[in-house]
TISE-603863 format. One line per 2 residues: number of its first residue (from 1); their letters; for each residue x negated, y, z of C-alpha. Coordinates in Angstrom, 3 decimals. Layout:
BEGIN
NUM	A	X,Y,Z ~ ...
// end
This chain:
BEGIN
1	XX	-16.719,-30.879,-1.243 ~ -20.849,-32.388,-1.385
3	XX	-22.132,-34.905,1.660 ~ -22.750,-31.755,4.242
5	XX	-19.413,-30.090,3.849 ~ -18.059,-33.436,4.475
7	XX	-20.261,-33.786,7.421 ~ -19.473,-30.884,8.825
9	XX	-15.637,-31.308,8.500 ~ -16.212,-34.413,10.502
11	XX	-17.865,-32.976,13.469 ~ -15.416,-30.954,14.105
13	XX	-12.691,-33.603,14.748 ~ -9.085,-33.966,13.877
15	XX	-7.123,-30.608,13.985 ~ -4.607,-28.373,12.611
17	XX	-6.767,-28.083,8.909 ~ -8.074,-31.591,9.538
19	XX	-6.599,-34.867,9.444 ~ -8.375,-38.245,9.468
21	XX	-7.255,-41.779,8.301 ~ -9.532,-45.070,8.313
23	XX	-7.505,-46.671,5.630 ~ -4.713,-46.528,2.509
25	XX	-1.769,-44.361,1.556 ~ 0.329,-45.243,5.244
27	XX	2.379,-42.241,6.199 ~ 0.024,-40.185,3.696
29	XX	3.302,-38.140,2.479 ~ 3.971,-37.466,5.802
31	XX	0.496,-35.683,6.332 ~ 0.254,-34.394,2.680
33	XX	4.064,-32.420,3.180 ~ 3.679,-31.482,6.619
35	XX	-0.624,-29.459,5.218 ~ 1.692,-28.050,2.504
37	XX	4.044,-26.636,4.849 ~ 1.787,-25.054,7.079
39	XX	-1.568,-23.286,5.436 ~ -3.233,-26.275,3.777
41	XX	-5.742,-28.626,5.002 ~ -7.977,-31.599,4.349
43	XX	-7.031,-35.677,4.846 ~ -10.024,-37.790,4.216
45	XX	-9.569,-41.539,3.857 ~ -12.466,-44.034,5.330
47	XX	-13.367,-41.587,8.284 ~ -11.762,-42.816,12.019
49	XX	-10.499,-41.178,14.476 ~ -13.560,-40.759,16.420
51	XX	-15.218,-39.547,13.214 ~ -16.846,-42.845,12.069
53	XX	-17.521,-43.339,8.408 ~ -15.498,-46.228,7.942
55	XX	-15.143,-45.992,3.592 ~ -12.449,-47.369,1.861
57	XX	-12.298,-48.910,-1.637 ~ -10.576,-49.020,-5.539
59	XX	-11.687,-45.224,-5.113 ~ -9.437,-45.186,-8.528
61	XX	-6.468,-47.417,-7.370 ~ -5.755,-45.085,-4.450
63	XX	-5.833,-41.854,-6.337 ~ -3.242,-42.960,-8.019
65	XX	-1.052,-43.211,-5.328 ~ -2.059,-40.790,-3.878
67	XX	-1.112,-38.790,-6.876 ~ 2.360,-40.983,-7.093
69	XX	3.245,-38.960,-3.456 ~ 2.028,-35.851,-3.821
71	XX	4.952,-36.042,-6.641 ~ 7.706,-37.377,-4.781
73	XX	7.700,-34.681,-2.879 ~ 9.835,-32.446,-3.172
75	XX	8.991,-29.363,-4.558 ~ 5.555,-31.990,-6.342
77	XX	2.845,-30.540,-4.271 ~ -0.682,-29.807,-5.956
79	XX	-3.783,-30.916,-4.659 ~ -7.169,-31.858,-5.477
81	XX	-8.915,-35.260,-4.873 ~ -12.267,-36.534,-5.073
83	XX	-14.241,-38.888,-3.951 ~ -17.463,-38.013,-1.640
85	XX	-19.447,-41.208,-1.534 ~ -17.056,-44.424,0.510
87	XX	-14.220,-41.288,1.489 ~ -12.317,-40.354,-0.716
89	XX	-11.175,-36.552,-0.089 ~ -7.321,-34.794,-0.553
91	XX	-7.692,-31.030,-0.227 ~ -4.285,-29.659,0.050
93	XX	-4.490,-25.447,-0.572 ~ -1.757,-23.602,0.932
95	XX	1.408,-23.865,-1.333 ~ 3.745,-21.084,-2.813
97	XX	7.104,-23.140,-3.389 ~ 7.510,-23.991,1.324
99	XX	9.680,-25.513,2.294 ~ 8.735,-28.993,1.381
101	XX	9.860,-32.810,1.545 ~ 8.941,-35.914,1.714
103	XX	11.929,-38.927,1.512 ~ 14.340,-36.553,2.047
105	XX	13.216,-35.355,5.638 ~ 9.954,-31.683,6.330
107	XX	7.156,-32.385,8.676 ~ 4.742,-29.420,9.760
109	XX	1.524,-29.347,11.263 ~ 1.238,-29.197,15.315
111	XX	-1.567,-29.109,16.225 ~ -4.112,-32.106,14.978
113	XX	-0.549,-34.000,14.738 ~ 1.637,-33.896,11.675
115	XX	5.815,-33.734,13.084 ~ 9.560,-34.170,11.609
117	XX	11.146,-31.327,11.970 ~ 14.315,-30.892,13.885
119	XX	17.171,-28.957,12.639 ~ 16.175,-25.999,14.681
121	XX	12.935,-26.332,13.270 ~ 14.153,-26.316,9.878
123	XX	16.082,-23.017,10.444 ~ 13.185,-21.104,12.171
125	XX	11.305,-22.278,8.962 ~ 13.444,-20.976,7.045
127	XX	13.485,-17.760,8.434 ~ 9.794,-17.362,9.609
129	XX	9.074,-17.715,5.320 ~ 11.889,-15.205,4.221
131	XX	14.123,-18.389,2.711 ~ 16.582,-17.490,4.449
133	XX	17.322,-13.498,6.255 ~ 19.376,-12.802,9.376
135	XX	20.713,-9.573,8.654 ~ 22.703,-11.319,5.810
137	XX	23.516,-14.068,7.962 ~ 27.373,-14.024,9.917
139	XX	27.574,-12.216,13.031 ~ 30.490,-14.977,14.630
141	XX	31.029,-11.881,17.448 ~ 31.925,-9.192,15.491
143	XX	35.702,-9.883,15.021 ~ 36.680,-7.751,12.741
145	XX	40.618,-6.817,13.245 ~ 38.812,-5.923,17.344
147	XX	35.996,-3.868,16.558 ~ 36.342,-2.185,12.771
149	XX	38.471,0.351,14.229 ~ 39.947,3.477,11.954
151	XX	36.860,5.830,14.274 ~ 34.001,3.720,13.086
153	XX	34.979,3.057,9.375 ~ 35.612,6.850,8.282
155	XX	32.322,7.573,10.141 ~ 30.808,4.268,7.823
157	XX	32.322,5.752,5.148 ~ 30.811,9.710,5.293
159	XX	26.975,8.009,5.834 ~ 27.507,5.339,3.164
161	XX	28.771,7.981,0.537 ~ 31.320,6.189,-0.323
163	XX	34.426,7.113,-2.037 ~ 37.469,8.337,0.353
165	XX	40.638,5.939,0.309 ~ 38.846,2.801,-0.595
167	XX	40.078,-0.925,0.714 ~ 38.411,-1.770,3.421
169	XX	37.959,-4.874,3.027 ~ 36.765,-4.870,-0.206
171	XX	34.419,-1.886,0.152 ~ 32.547,-4.400,2.574
173	XX	32.646,-6.996,0.100 ~ 31.253,-5.163,-2.637
175	XX	28.221,-3.897,-0.436 ~ 28.004,-7.383,0.976
177	XX	28.606,-6.808,4.761 ~ 30.941,-8.819,4.550
179	XX	31.275,-12.865,3.366 ~ 33.296,-15.297,3.495
181	XX	36.171,-12.931,5.621 ~ 32.981,-12.848,7.761
183	XX	30.796,-9.360,9.323 ~ 27.164,-10.161,8.685
185	XX	25.030,-9.122,11.400 ~ 24.040,-6.182,9.150
187	XX	27.432,-5.042,8.947 ~ 27.710,-5.524,12.341
189	XX	25.048,-3.240,13.359 ~ 26.538,-0.521,10.949
191	XX	29.987,-0.658,11.775 ~ 29.996,-0.793,15.885
193	XX	29.786,1.623,19.266 ~ 27.198,-0.685,20.828
195	XX	24.804,-3.067,19.424 ~ 24.032,-4.884,21.857
197	XX	27.260,-6.349,22.150 ~ 26.311,-7.732,18.668
199	XX	22.592,-8.295,19.374 ~ 20.902,-8.307,22.727
201	XX	18.440,-6.412,21.948 ~ 18.819,-4.469,18.556
203	XX	18.963,-1.332,20.756 ~ 15.715,1.269,20.254
205	XX	13.968,2.126,23.608 ~ 11.753,5.660,24.680
207	XX	9.723,6.500,27.145 ~ 7.597,9.430,27.901
209	XX	4.255,9.090,29.683 ~ 1.689,11.191,32.062
211	XX	-1.516,11.021,30.385 ~ -1.888,8.319,28.172
213	XX	-1.133,4.978,29.517 ~ 1.723,3.912,30.845
215	XX	1.381,4.309,34.481 ~ 2.958,7.205,35.190
217	XX	7.011,7.405,32.938 ~ 8.232,10.740,32.987
219	XX	11.648,9.709,30.922 ~ 13.353,6.971,29.292
221	XX	16.110,6.476,27.469 ~ 17.779,3.554,26.058
223	XX	20.374,4.156,22.658 ~ 22.441,0.758,21.558
225	XX	24.795,2.697,19.237 ~ 24.515,1.487,15.784
227	XX	21.993,1.929,14.048 ~ 22.382,4.784,12.117
229	XX	22.979,6.485,15.476 ~ 20.393,5.019,17.560
231	XX	18.103,6.525,14.557 ~ 19.277,10.338,14.901
233	XX	19.062,9.706,19.010 ~ 15.270,8.487,18.197
235	XX	13.998,11.785,16.699 ~ 16.205,13.577,18.658
237	XX	14.260,12.262,21.373 ~ 10.822,12.556,19.926
239	XX	11.904,16.452,18.447 ~ 12.097,17.085,22.244
241	XX	9.983,15.888,23.555 ~ 6.811,17.145,21.312
243	XX	5.847,20.414,21.330 ~ 7.055,22.822,18.611
245	XX	4.829,25.585,17.829 ~ 6.262,29.354,16.739
247	XX	5.008,30.827,13.730 ~ 5.893,34.330,13.163
249	XX	5.977,35.768,9.376 ~ 7.774,38.706,7.914
251	XX	11.769,37.566,8.723 ~ 10.779,36.548,12.130
253	XX	9.180,32.973,12.700 ~ 9.835,29.757,12.018
255	XX	9.427,26.209,14.122 ~ 6.598,23.662,13.484
257	XX	6.698,20.539,14.930 ~ 2.926,19.286,15.804
259	XX	3.321,16.097,14.025 ~ 5.206,15.885,10.509
261	XX	9.026,15.200,10.976 ~ 9.850,13.384,7.730
263	XX	6.711,10.721,8.863 ~ 8.194,10.072,11.948
265	XX	11.335,9.783,10.666 ~ 10.261,7.475,7.657
267	XX	8.107,5.013,10.189 ~ 10.663,5.411,13.276
269	XX	13.398,3.567,10.064 ~ 10.862,1.577,8.660
271	XX	10.690,0.103,12.378 ~ 14.377,-0.254,12.295
273	XX	14.790,-2.229,9.292 ~ 11.684,-4.350,8.703
275	XX	11.825,-5.531,12.694 ~ 12.225,-9.421,13.481
277	XX	16.736,-9.060,14.514 ~ 15.995,-12.518,16.681
279	XX	13.100,-11.469,18.641 ~ 13.937,-10.972,22.096
281	XX	12.124,-6.742,22.483 ~ 12.982,-4.408,20.804
283	XX	11.769,-1.599,19.008 ~ 9.444,1.004,21.597
285	XX	9.213,4.610,21.008 ~ 6.524,5.814,23.570
287	XX	5.645,9.473,23.791 ~ 1.397,9.970,25.231
289	XX	-0.368,13.175,26.444 ~ -2.077,12.008,23.103
291	XX	-0.590,9.877,20.928 ~ 3.022,8.967,19.674
293	XX	3.491,5.001,19.375 ~ 6.347,2.910,17.528
295	XX	6.002,-0.074,17.901 ~ 8.399,-2.813,15.823
297	XX	8.518,-6.840,17.174 ~ 8.371,-9.393,14.714
299	XX	4.831,-8.959,12.746 ~ 4.605,-8.396,9.201
301	XX	7.084,-10.496,6.874 ~ 6.623,-13.575,5.800
303	XX	4.510,-12.555,1.662 ~ 2.718,-9.338,3.856
305	XX	-0.967,-8.982,4.532 ~ -2.222,-6.526,6.499
307	XX	-4.466,-5.211,3.499 ~ -0.270,-4.982,1.694
309	XX	0.403,-1.872,3.566 ~ 1.014,0.774,1.414
311	XX	0.953,-1.585,-1.695 ~ 3.407,-3.298,-1.916
313	XX	6.737,-3.779,0.046 ~ 8.737,-6.944,1.336
315	XX	11.573,-6.253,3.461 ~ 12.454,-8.487,6.517
317	XX	15.938,-6.749,6.324 ~ 16.811,-6.745,2.601
319	XX	20.586,-6.186,3.274 ~ 20.112,-3.951,6.018
321	XX	17.066,-1.732,4.152 ~ 19.309,-1.384,0.947
323	XX	21.907,0.479,3.395 ~ 18.964,2.142,4.839
325	XX	18.649,3.399,1.267 ~ 22.285,3.957,0.006
327	XX	22.708,6.238,3.839 ~ 19.307,8.294,2.888
329	XX	17.149,6.999,5.164 ~ 14.570,5.830,2.711
331	XX	13.102,8.505,0.742 ~ 12.126,5.511,-1.736
333	XX	12.038,1.358,-1.858 ~ 8.722,0.314,-0.926
335	XX	7.039,3.660,-0.566 ~ 7.260,4.077,3.083
337	XX	3.700,3.853,4.123 ~ 2.184,5.964,1.698
339	XX	4.287,8.461,2.136 ~ 4.111,8.542,5.557
341	XX	0.164,9.105,4.911 ~ 0.693,11.385,2.138
343	XX	3.325,13.436,4.728 ~ 0.077,13.230,7.208
345	XX	-2.316,14.597,4.779 ~ -0.490,17.795,3.726
347	XX	0.485,18.708,7.215 ~ -2.817,18.545,7.977
349	XX	-3.151,16.045,10.639 ~ -4.774,12.410,11.453
351	XX	-3.384,9.899,9.425 ~ -1.304,7.792,11.460
353	XX	-3.384,4.098,12.286 ~ -1.500,0.875,11.261
355	XX	-2.482,-1.764,13.662 ~ -0.790,-5.686,12.977
357	XX	-0.487,-8.714,15.166 ~ 1.789,-11.704,14.639
359	XX	4.276,-10.617,16.732 ~ 4.275,-6.805,16.268
361	XX	3.173,-3.940,13.990 ~ 2.181,-0.673,15.586
363	XX	2.127,2.301,14.202 ~ 0.210,5.582,15.809
365	XX	0.128,9.272,15.714 ~ -2.507,11.462,17.078
367	XX	-1.190,14.803,18.495 ~ -2.776,17.312,17.872
369	XX	-4.203,18.386,20.997 ~ -5.913,21.290,19.873
371	XX	-2.184,22.832,18.788 ~ -0.724,21.072,21.714
373	XX	-2.922,23.156,24.171 ~ -2.763,26.954,21.984
375	XX	1.184,26.143,22.162 ~ 1.163,25.411,25.615
377	XX	-0.759,29.031,26.063 ~ 1.613,30.715,23.299
379	XX	4.482,29.656,26.475 ~ 2.958,31.405,29.058
381	XX	1.341,34.347,27.604 ~ 5.003,35.342,26.960
383	XX	6.102,33.721,24.095 ~ 8.823,31.600,25.050
385	XX	9.089,32.927,28.373 ~ 12.807,34.563,27.449
387	XX	14.213,30.769,26.516 ~ 13.302,29.775,30.503
389	XX	17.038,29.740,31.376 ~ 17.302,31.961,35.701
391	XX	18.963,28.418,37.030 ~ 15.060,26.640,36.103
393	XX	13.366,30.218,37.266 ~ 14.993,29.868,40.767
395	XX	14.199,26.771,40.879 ~ 10.612,27.558,39.883
397	XX	10.336,30.087,42.911 ~ 11.416,27.920,45.413
399	XX	8.646,25.021,45.009 ~ 5.713,27.437,45.930
401	XX	6.000,26.710,48.919 ~ 5.482,22.974,48.087
403	XX	7.089,19.747,46.870 ~ 10.465,19.152,48.285
405	XX	13.275,16.665,47.976 ~ 16.517,16.735,45.888
407	XX	18.259,17.163,48.928 ~ 15.911,20.143,49.730
409	XX	15.961,22.235,46.874 ~ 19.470,21.723,46.530
411	XX	20.058,23.148,50.091 ~ 17.200,26.198,49.643
413	XX	18.967,27.482,46.533 ~ 22.612,26.863,48.598
415	XX	23.925,24.610,45.541 ~ 26.541,21.796,46.899
417	XX	27.323,19.803,43.668 ~ 25.045,17.569,42.166
419	XX	25.436,16.730,39.083 ~ 25.816,20.934,38.310
421	XX	21.865,21.496,40.389 ~ 20.779,18.334,38.147
423	XX	21.979,19.012,34.433 ~ 21.270,22.996,35.175
425	XX	18.418,23.328,37.113 ~ 16.181,19.809,38.178
427	XX	16.390,18.329,34.331 ~ 15.309,21.340,31.991
429	XX	12.834,21.802,34.763 ~ 11.257,19.215,34.265
431	XX	11.895,18.155,30.693 ~ 9.545,21.194,30.021
433	XX	6.853,19.728,31.787 ~ 7.463,23.197,34.448
435	XX	7.933,20.475,37.254 ~ 7.113,16.794,38.033
437	XX	7.852,13.846,40.341 ~ 5.753,12.990,42.494
439	XX	6.329,9.103,42.648 ~ 7.086,9.457,38.646
441	XX	7.248,5.704,38.178 ~ 9.595,5.162,40.775
443	XX	12.333,7.938,39.498 ~ 15.195,6.865,42.282
445	XX	12.638,6.134,45.242 ~ 14.714,7.792,48.082
447	XX	10.989,9.292,49.434 ~ 10.916,11.318,45.622
449	XX	10.012,14.427,45.305 ~ 8.971,17.056,43.046
451	XX	6.495,19.774,42.564 ~ 5.378,22.339,39.949
453	XX	3.269,21.368,37.448 ~ 0.138,23.375,36.266
455	XX	2.416,24.388,33.566 ~ 5.081,25.551,35.717
457	XX	2.860,27.122,38.380 ~ 1.019,29.329,34.848
459	XX	4.404,30.149,33.848 ~ 5.435,31.404,37.550
461	XX	2.637,33.839,38.283 ~ 3.173,34.904,34.400
463	XX	6.742,35.443,34.847 ~ 5.800,37.268,38.184
465	XX	3.319,39.336,36.495 ~ 5.792,40.774,33.749
467	XX	8.438,41.556,36.725 ~ 5.886,44.176,38.847
// end
């Protein structure tokens, strides 16, 4: 540091990384500890709160006091001490052995002051720094006698590749899913029928939107089983909402999803495995006309930076991630991002974009619109016409007269049962993009009507042309 740097620091005033002290070493241990637990900072001894340089004398004696204070922290804190004119400058770099305490107390930097951490703040600090892991903590809401049924256990044994006949308690203890007779959160999330009983926002929400914004929602599903089932259900949902091309060959035709299935699987399992389960948000999967977004709450885990993506792996939930690997949901530990990128490259689609903020990580897959349009054209040209059911065809014909309410459609089709109409006529037509709601943002509105889409009209013309 030189005099110009010092002048610039003083001009900026006290803040998150700068502290002024007019004299001496009083409360210095508190300030050094607080900076060590944050991102580092500079303490200027000999500068008043208003920025006036008061100066201090006997720098050598003061340096010895500072060094003694820094060494007495637990663990000892490294720093640089130098004299710039009459000011003693203490630079505390970002430390790598957090948390630090002084005098048996923990301090943290909040704004322009240093505060002693409460018990809850210390606990939160340990989680944030990755020093303790929520997935390994006991799940007090899980009752082994009540919640671990034989059906759940047998399902888990099959998925985990465990030998038949193992003692349940022994196996779970050896897998570290039970600790001191308490089920861990990772165990509760894998051995349940409804994950929200134990962690309210641990499920995954999937939604389809019309166009490229969230203005008009076409469909939404919340998946809340166990994590393995949630993963499978979300994949099935994405596959049902994305386009599939039919590739002809000598022995028939193969189906090709517009985006690589394995890349979507890897991104989804990463979101489920690495999310912050203490967050009040859940994992979200959004399907837009031009893209698929997989949104993970919690930001990056401690020790990870955005530039580390695809280079190194720091699991936020190591016990859960290890179980995912055992269950075959993860191909290779630490290779997720690289694998996703390579799979997209091999599939000849755009590499996904990874966006990182303090509280979110978003993986965006660009849908190949040219392929989507070609698929729609192929469908209406008769490639998949035969897959349209008779019930759907009837509904399309009725809607040629204009938009209609559900009751009007049932009356026109002479159908009494609402469930039968919904399951065999309405839902397949909506999911196929052949009809749409007139009020899509309020699916259950009493004024809701249904009408043909452009795709439905074109397909209907093709059907009528084929029968003439």
